[in-house]
N, C-alpha and C positions, 0 to 999 in steps of 0.2 A: 860484627854485626854490632850495634848500637840499640838499646831498649828506648823509647821517645819514652817523655815523661806521663804520657796519660798509662802507658803498659806497666810502667813503676806504678804508676797511684793505685791502679788495678790490685797489682799483685801485694801492696802494702794493704789495701782495704782489705782483700780476702785472708791475709794473714793475722791482721787486727779481729777478721770475726772470728778466726778457729781458735784465737787466744781465749777472746770473749769468751766463746761457748764451751772449750776446754774448762776453764775454770768454774763457769755458771753449774758445768755439770754435777746432777745429782742422783745417787741411787740409792733403792731404799734396804737398809741392814735389816738380813734373816736372822733368825737366834742361833744358827750353829756356827756365825761369826761373833757373836759377841761374849767376850772374854770376861772374866771372872765376874759374870752373872749372879744378880741377888735377888729372890722374890723374900717379899715380908708382906707380913697382914699386920698393919698400923689402924690405930685411930687418929683421925683429921680433921680437926672442928665437930669431933663427937661421933662421928659417920666415918664406920668399917671402910677402908682403904686398902690396895695391896698396892706397894711400895717395889716396881721395878728399878733397877737399876745393873750398869754394866759398862764394858769397854768398848768400843768397834776393834774389830780383828785384824782391820784393814790398817796397816801402819800408817800413812800417807791421807788418812780420812779423819776428818770431822763431824761432827752431827750438826743439821744445819737445821734442823728441826724435827717435832713429834707431834704427830695428829693421832685424835682418837675418834672412832667410827662406831655407833650401834649398830650389831646385824643380829636381830633376835635378841636371844637369850645372851649372846656374845659378845664383850667386847674389842675390838680391834685398835690395835697401837700400830704406828707405822712410823719407822726412826727415818728419817732421810739424812744421810750423807753426800760430803764433798771434801774436795781438796783440802787439805789442811790449809790454813794461814796463821799467821801472828795472832794469837790470843784467840783461837777458838780449842777447841778440846774434843777427843773423842768420848770423853765417859759421858752417861747422862743419867739422870732418876727421875722418874714421874711419879705421883701418886694418885692410882685412879678409885677413885667413889664406887663400892660398889655394892648397889640396892639391891635389894631382896630379889628382883627382878634377871640380874648379872648371874650367870650360872659357871660360864667360862670366860678366859681372857685368852686371846690369839696374838701372834709376832708377825710383822712382815709381810707379804706377799704370800708368802707359804701357809701363812695363818697358821701357826705353831702353836699347838694349846701349850699356856705355859703355866696357868693356874685354873684348877677347877674347883669350885664351892663343893666341900666337905657335905653330903648329905646328914641331913636334923634325923 
């Protein structure tokens, strides 16, 4: 049985779409999957900040982006990772200014508390 050119083009189109979706797929990194994690209180331009750094524990994944979101007195950090490519890395570092009304920093979709303000 011979496949016609239309069927071959449809199959090729589906395969190409699957490859694109697979390569663009991202997932949220959770704190339990961060290796060599480090949380340090620093000053950035005279403003107190918390430096968060680490390495994605999924060997074939690299960091795509880091976003911040405010929720009440918490700062939420989301690190998105994707399939590693040449020139990308699984390590990350971010400095978060901690204004007086920020009492904790949470990480990932599970919102793991990774830093809390010390009571005065």
